[in-house]
C-alpha positions as CSV (number, residue, x, y, z in Angstrom):
1,M,-1.7,8.0,36.5
2,P,2.0,7.8,35.6
3,D,2.8,7.6,31.7
4,G,2.2,4.1,31.5
5,T,2.2,1.4,33.8
6,I,6.1,0.6,35.0
7,T,7.0,-2.3,36.5
8,K,8.9,-2.5,39.8
9,D,12.1,-1.1,39.3
10,G,11.5,-0.3,35.9
11,K,12.3,-3.6,34.2
12,A,10.2,-6.3,32.6
13,S,8.2,-8.9,34.5
14,A,6.5,-11.8,33.0
15,G,3.6,-10.5,30.9
16,M,4.6,-7.2,31.0
17,T,7.6,-5.2,29.5
18,A,9.2,-2.6,31.4
19,G,6.9,0.4,29.9
20,G,3.8,-1.0,30.8
21,W,2.9,-3.3,27.8
22,L,1.0,-6.6,28.2
23,T,3.0,-9.5,26.6
24,D,1.9,-13.1,26.0
25,S,-0.9,-11.4,24.3
26,W,-2.8,-10.9,20.6
27,Y,-2.4,-7.7,19.4
28,F,-4.0,-6.3,16.1
29,A,-1.9,-6.1,13.4
30,C,-3.6,-5.3,10.0
31,A,-6.5,-5.6,8.1
32,S,-6.7,-8.5,5.6
33,A,-7.5,-6.3,2.6
34,S,-4.2,-4.4,3.2
35,L,-2.4,-7.3,3.0
36,P,-2.6,-8.9,-0.4
37,P,-0.9,-12.0,-1.8
38,G,3.0,-12.2,-2.7
39,R,3.3,-8.7,-0.6
40,Q,4.9,-8.0,3.0
41,F,5.1,-4.4,4.9
42,R,6.7,-3.5,8.3
43,R,4.7,-2.8,11.1
44,V,5.7,-1.7,14.5
45,I,4.2,-3.6,17.4
46,L,5.2,-2.9,21.2
47,G,8.6,-1.3,20.3
48,Q,9.7,-4.1,17.4
49,P,10.0,-4.2,13.9
50,V,7.2,-6.7,12.7
51,L,7.3,-8.1,8.8
52,L,3.7,-8.7,8.2
53,A,3.3,-11.4,5.1
54,R,1.0,-12.9,3.0
55,T,2.5,-15.7,0.7
56,P,2.0,-15.6,-3.3
57,K,-1.1,-17.6,-4.4
58,R,-0.4,-20.7,-7.2
59,D,-2.8,-23.4,-8.2
60,G,-5.3,-22.4,-5.7
61,R,-3.0,-22.9,-2.9
62,G,-0.6,-20.2,-0.4
63,G,-2.1,-17.0,0.5
64,E,-1.6,-17.1,4.4
65,A,-0.6,-14.7,6.3
66,F,2.9,-14.7,8.5
67,A,4.3,-12.3,10.9
68,L,8.0,-12.4,11.3
69,R,10.8,-9.7,12.9
70,D,11.5,-7.5,10.3
71,V,15.4,-7.7,10.8
72,C,17.9,-9.6,8.9
73,P,21.0,-11.0,11.6
74,H,23.0,-10.5,9.0
75,R,23.6,-7.1,8.3
76,L,20.6,-6.0,10.1
77,V,18.4,-4.7,7.0
78,P,14.6,-5.0,6.9
79,L,13.1,-8.4,5.2
80,S,10.2,-6.5,4.5
81,E,12.6,-4.5,1.7
82,G,13.3,-7.9,0.5
83,Q,10.8,-9.8,-2.1
84,Q,9.3,-13.3,-1.6
85,I,10.8,-16.0,-3.5
86,E,10.1,-19.6,-3.7
87,T,12.9,-21.9,-2.1
88,G,12.8,-25.7,-2.7
89,G,9.3,-25.4,-3.3
90,Q,8.2,-23.5,-0.2
91,P,7.8,-19.9,0.6
92,T,10.5,-17.3,1.6
93,I,11.6,-14.0,2.3
94,Q,14.8,-12.6,0.5
95,C,16.7,-9.9,2.2
96,P,17.9,-7.2,-0.4
97,Y,21.4,-6.8,0.8
98,H,22.8,-10.6,0.6
99,G,19.7,-12.7,-0.5
100,W,19.5,-14.7,2.8
101,R,16.3,-16.4,2.4
102,F,14.0,-17.1,5.6
103,G,11.1,-19.5,5.8
104,V,7.2,-18.1,7.2
105,D,8.3,-20.3,10.3
106,G,11.6,-17.7,10.3
107,Q,14.2,-20.5,9.6
108,C,17.4,-19.2,7.2
109,R,16.8,-21.3,3.8
110,H,19.4,-20.0,1.6
111,M,22.5,-18.2,1.8
112,P,23.5,-17.5,-1.9
113,S,27.2,-16.9,-1.0
114,L,28.5,-19.8,0.3
115,V,30.4,-21.9,-2.4
116,T,29.2,-25.5,-0.8
117,P,26.3,-26.3,2.0
118,E,28.9,-27.1,4.3
119,D,30.7,-23.9,4.5
120,F,28.4,-22.3,7.3
121,D,25.2,-24.2,8.7
122,I,22.5,-22.2,8.0
123,A,20.2,-24.4,10.0
124,R,21.7,-21.9,13.3
125,V,20.1,-19.0,11.8
126,K,16.9,-18.0,12.9
127,V,14.2,-14.6,13.1
128,R,11.6,-14.7,15.4
129,R,8.6,-16.1,14.6
130,Y,5.2,-14.2,15.5
131,P,2.1,-16.7,15.9
132,V,-0.6,-15.2,13.4
133,H,-4.3,-15.4,13.3
134,E,-6.9,-14.2,10.7
135,T,-10.2,-13.8,11.0
136,N,-13.4,-11.6,9.7
137,G,-10.9,-9.7,7.8
138,M,-8.7,-9.2,10.1
139,I,-5.2,-10.6,10.9
140,F,-3.5,-10.6,14.7
141,V,-0.2,-11.4,15.9
142,Y,0.7,-12.9,19.2
143,V,3.6,-11.3,21.6
144,A,5.0,-13.6,23.4
145,G,7.4,-12.1,26.9
146,N,10.2,-14.5,26.0
147,P,11.4,-13.7,22.1
148,R,12.5,-17.1,21.8
149,S,9.9,-19.2,23.4
150,E,8.0,-22.0,21.3
151,D,5.4,-22.4,23.4
152,P,1.8,-22.1,22.3
153,P,0.1,-18.8,22.8
154,A,-0.9,-18.6,26.3
155,V,-5.0,-17.7,25.6
156,P,-7.0,-17.9,22.3
157,P,-6.5,-16.1,19.6
158,P,-9.3,-13.1,19.7
159,D,-13.0,-14.4,19.0
160,F,-16.0,-11.5,18.6
161,D,-18.6,-14.0,17.7
162,I,-19.7,-12.4,14.8
163,G,-19.7,-15.1,12.5
164,D,-18.5,-14.5,8.9
165,M,-19.1,-11.0,8.7
166,K,-16.4,-8.9,6.7
167,P,-15.3,-5.2,7.3
168,K,-17.6,-2.8,5.7
169,F,-15.1,0.0,6.1
170,V,-11.8,0.3,7.9
171,V,-10.2,3.5,9.7
172,H,-7.0,4.1,12.1
173,D,-5.3,6.9,13.3
174,Q,-2.0,7.0,15.5
175,F,-2.6,8.7,18.6
176,N,0.7,10.3,20.6
177,A,0.0,8.8,23.6
178,H,1.2,5.6,25.6
179,M,-1.3,2.6,25.2
180,D,-2.6,3.4,28.8
181,D,-3.2,6.7,28.5
182,A,-5.2,5.6,25.2
183,V,-7.4,2.9,26.4
184,V,-8.2,5.4,29.0
185,G,-9.5,8.5,26.7
186,L,-11.5,6.2,24.6
187,M,-13.7,4.3,27.3
188,D,-14.2,7.6,29.1
189,P,-18.4,7.8,29.2
190,A,-18.4,11.4,30.3
191,H,-16.6,13.2,27.5
192,V,-18.9,12.1,24.4
193,P,-21.0,16.0,24.9
194,F,-18.2,17.6,25.1
195,V,-15.6,15.9,21.8
196,H,-18.3,14.5,20.0
197,N,-21.2,16.6,19.4
198,Q,-22.3,17.0,15.9
199,W,-25.4,17.6,15.2
200,W,-26.5,14.6,13.7
201,W,-24.7,12.4,16.7
202,R,-24.7,14.2,20.0
203,P,-26.0,18.0,19.1
204,P,-25.2,20.6,22.7
205,S,-28.7,21.1,22.5
206,T,-29.9,17.6,24.6
207,G,-27.8,18.8,27.4
208,L,-26.4,16.4,30.0
209,R,-28.7,13.4,30.8
210,L,-28.2,11.2,34.0
211,K,-27.1,7.7,32.8
212,E,-26.8,4.5,35.1
213,K,-25.2,1.1,33.6
214,P,-25.3,-1.8,34.8
215,F,-21.5,-3.1,34.4
216,E,-20.6,-7.5,34.7
217,P,-17.0,-9.0,33.9
218,I,-16.3,-11.2,31.1
219,E,-13.1,-13.1,30.0
220,R,-10.1,-10.8,31.3
221,G,-12.8,-7.7,30.8
222,W,-16.1,-6.2,31.1
223,R,-19.2,-5.3,29.2
224,I,-22.2,-2.9,29.9
225,A,-25.1,-5.1,29.7
226,R,-27.5,-5.4,26.6
227,H,-29.5,-2.3,27.0
228,K,-31.7,0.7,24.7
229,P,-29.0,3.6,23.3
230,S,-28.9,7.0,24.7
231,G,-32.1,8.9,23.7
232,N,-29.8,11.1,21.8
233,S,-28.4,8.8,19.3
234,L,-29.6,10.3,16.2
235,A,-27.9,8.3,14.0
236,Y,-29.1,4.8,15.2
237,K,-32.6,5.6,14.9
238,A,-32.5,7.1,11.9
239,L,-30.6,4.2,10.5
240,L,-31.8,1.2,12.1
241,G,-35.4,2.3,13.7
242,S,-36.8,2.6,17.3
243,E,-36.2,-1.1,18.5
244,V,-32.5,-0.6,19.2
245,T,-30.6,-2.3,21.9
246,T,-26.4,-2.1,22.2
247,E,-23.9,-3.7,24.0
248,I,-20.2,-2.3,24.9
249,A,-17.4,-4.7,26.2
250,F,-13.5,-4.1,26.6
251,R,-10.9,-6.9,26.9
252,I,-7.6,-6.6,27.6
253,P,-4.8,-5.9,26.3
254,G,-6.6,-3.4,24.1
255,F,-10.1,-4.6,22.1
256,R,-13.6,-1.9,22.8
257,W,-16.2,-3.3,20.7
258,E,-20.1,-2.3,20.5
259,I,-22.9,-4.4,19.2
260,V,-25.8,-2.8,17.9
261,E,-29.0,-5.0,17.1
262,A,-32.4,-4.3,15.5
263,K,-35.1,-6.4,14.6
264,K,-33.2,-7.8,11.4
265,A,-29.8,-5.3,11.9
266,R,-27.2,-5.9,13.3
267,I,-23.7,-3.4,13.6
268,F,-20.4,-4.7,15.3
269,T,-17.5,-1.9,15.6
270,L,-14.1,-3.2,17.1
271,T,-11.7,-0.8,18.0
272,C,-8.3,-2.1,18.4
273,L,-5.2,-0.4,20.2
274,T,-2.2,-1.8,19.1
275,P,1.3,0.0,20.9
276,V,4.0,1.3,18.8
277,E,6.4,3.3,20.8
278,P,6.0,4.1,24.7
279,K,4.3,7.6,23.6
280,L,2.8,6.1,19.8
281,T,-0.8,3.8,19.9
282,R,-2.2,2.9,16.6
283,I,-6.0,3.0,16.9
284,T,-8.0,0.8,14.1
285,Q,-11.9,0.9,14.2
286,I,-13.4,-2.2,12.0
287,T,-17.1,-1.5,11.2
288,Y,-19.4,-4.6,10.5
289,W,-23.1,-5.1,9.9
290,T,-25.7,-7.3,8.4
291,G,-29.6,-6.4,7.6
292,A,-29.0,-2.6,6.6
293,P,-29.6,-1.6,3.6
294,L,-29.8,2.3,4.5
295,L,-26.5,1.8,6.1
296,D,-25.2,0.5,2.9
297,L,-26.2,3.6,0.8
298,A,-24.6,5.4,3.6
299,R,-21.0,3.8,3.7
300,P,-19.6,6.7,1.8
301,I,-19.9,9.3,4.8
302,L,-19.8,6.9,7.5
303,A,-16.3,6.4,6.8
304,P,-15.4,9.6,7.1
305,A,-17.5,10.5,10.2
306,A,-15.5,7.7,12.0
307,R,-12.6,9.3,11.0
308,K,-13.8,12.7,12.6
309,F,-14.6,10.5,15.8
310,L,-10.9,9.1,16.3
311,G,-9.1,12.7,15.3
312,Q,-11.5,14.5,18.3
313,D,-10.1,11.7,20.5
314,G,-6.8,12.4,19.4
315,R,-6.7,16.0,19.5
316,M,-7.7,15.6,23.2
317,V,-4.8,13.3,23.5
318,D,-2.4,16.1,22.3
319,L,-4.0,18.6,24.5
320,Q,-3.5,16.4,27.3
321,N,0.0,15.9,26.5
322,L,0.7,19.9,26.9
323,G,-0.6,19.5,30.9
324,M,1.4,16.1,31.2
325,A,4.7,18.1,30.0
326,Y,4.3,19.6,33.5
327,Q,2.4,17.1,35.6
328,K,1.9,13.3,35.4
329,N,-0.7,12.4,38.2
330,M,-4.2,12.7,37.0
331,M,-7.4,13.2,39.7
332,W,-9.7,10.5,39.0
333,I,-13.0,10.4,40.5
334,D,-15.8,7.8,40.6
335,D,-18.2,6.7,38.9
336,I,-16.7,8.2,35.7
337,D,-13.3,7.0,36.0
338,V,-14.3,3.4,37.3
339,Q,-13.4,1.9,34.2
340,A,-9.9,3.3,33.5
341,K,-9.2,2.1,37.4
342,W,-10.5,-1.3,35.8
343,Y,-8.2,-1.2,32.8
344,L,-4.8,-1.1,35.3
345,T,-6.0,-3.7,37.9
346,L,-6.4,-5.9,35.1
347,K,-3.0,-5.4,33.5
348,K,-1.6,-5.9,37.0
349,E,-3.9,-9.3,37.5
350,W,-2.3,-10.6,34.5
351,A,1.1,-9.8,35.0
352,A,1.0,-11.7,38.1
353,A,-1.0,-14.5,37.2
354,R,2.0,-15.0,34.4
355,S,4.6,-14.3,36.7
356,E,3.2,-17.1,39.2
357,T,2.7,-19.0,36.4
358,R,-1.5,-19.8,37.4
359,D,-4.5,-18.8,35.9
360,F,-6.0,-15.4,35.3
361,V,-8.6,-14.5,37.7
362,N,-11.0,-11.3,36.6
363,P,-11.0,-9.1,39.9
364,I,-13.8,-7.0,38.5
365,E,-17.3,-7.5,40.4
366,P,-20.6,-6.4,38.6
367,R,-21.2,-2.7,39.4
368,T,-24.1,-0.1,38.4
369,L,-22.0,3.1,37.6
370,R,-23.8,6.5,37.5
371,W,-22.7,9.4,35.6
372,R,-24.1,12.9,33.9
373,S,-23.2,13.1,29.8
């Protein structure tokens, strides 16, 4: 596989950048808790600087999240280094260099240096606005392929059908990899006994076992139908009991989730991949649960354990980079690499559908995969 999916002639096309990132798509931006009212900070998403901010709360109003291009068009200073100030009764972000103020829609609202308003038509000045969706303690931004587009998002915002659940904990890491390689690594089914072989999760003494899982297509992705978790998943048994089922799903551009359910308990773990730079991908894992008091007690050790898991995957990415310095193409085989192939197939179909202005058609068909792990 090449280092990132490059479009023909290395040029961007509808639905995909020249570097292989999908556009006209929603990406995880940050956890809600990391963005209190009246604050803002900078994130790089798809190689572009993004201001993430939340308006101040006053008289029970405000507190809405918004996202703008984090570059003042005047002298190119990051707007995130400024402050939020009310202008004409509306929230604005003020550039720290010359005090230009921009509304949550990206429109310039004030230029302090103007002697009279007639000196310059500030309505001509605007920075890019990114649509924002906030749900279940998460903030997502929509990245259109056309930065000047005012069209509504091509797809609905992410919805994982978890009601009003709030995160129990959030962990994140950054992988030194193109998003394609990060996705493929995280959903690889055969690496667990070698990379994640802690005694409390997957002790080496259990050996390799035959896995046979039915896969089926979902909207812009696929899932493993609900099944009993592996008999060696000690943590599930200890915390939830013996009658446990699990379901694992993936959806482009980069959402992988696992639902674990028992009689009265439910655990939902979502892993979000957000491209930063060509060889840098931010990985965020958000975990929810309900009806599991033992998990509440274990929370102080669960977050460090999740960080350890991500760190182990990140180390494999670093080791993989050592080989990719000398060789780009990987050897993929069935059945453990079928999901990797599906991922690239979905990306190709997404770009084709956007280019041809037609509906996306999931090309994945139901299939049972077998492997040992």
